[in-house]
C-alpha positions, -999 to +999 in steps of 0.1 A: +001-003+000+017+033-009+022+059+013+031+094+012+052+115+032+062+154+036+101+154+046+111+188+038+132+206+013+162+193+028+156+161+025+140+160-012+175+177-020+195+151-007+169+120-018+176+137-056+212+143-046+217+104-039+193+095-067+216+114-096+250+105-081+233+068-094+236+053-057+200+047-058+177+043-085+149+059-068+133+074-036+118+046-025+154+025-024+169+054-005+138+052+025+140+019+024+178+022+032+172+044+058+142+029+075+170-007+076+192+018+092+170+032+116+156-001+127+190-015+131+201+016+157+170+010+176+178-030+179+211-019+190+200+008+213+172-020+227+200-044+233+220-017+253+194-014+273+188-045+282+221-049+293+218-020+310+191-032+332+208-066+337+239-045+352+218-026+374+202-056+386+236-076+395+247-045+413+216-046+433+220-084+439+259-080+452+243-064+482+252-030+499+284-012+488+314-002+510+316+034+516+350+047+500+363+063+527+364+026+547+380+010+518+405+040+517+412+032+555+421-001+551+444+006+524+459+032+546+461+009+575+476-022+550+504+001+537+511+015+569+517-021+582+537-026+551+566+003+555 
């Protein structure tokens, strides 16, 4: 089912330039290529979002954190004991 969309002068000119360069035969090829790229980008973003959620959950599951001040105090004490 054919559709029609307003994309503005900038993109109309861009499409015309791409066709004139011989890279594409018509506007439909350009739109399909652009939509494939958009779809790939969205899939990548979704994958990154899922990974981030997993990492956040791993952090939550690992239990409470240790205050940095406590860590540095222990490191300083260990260093002092070595000297």
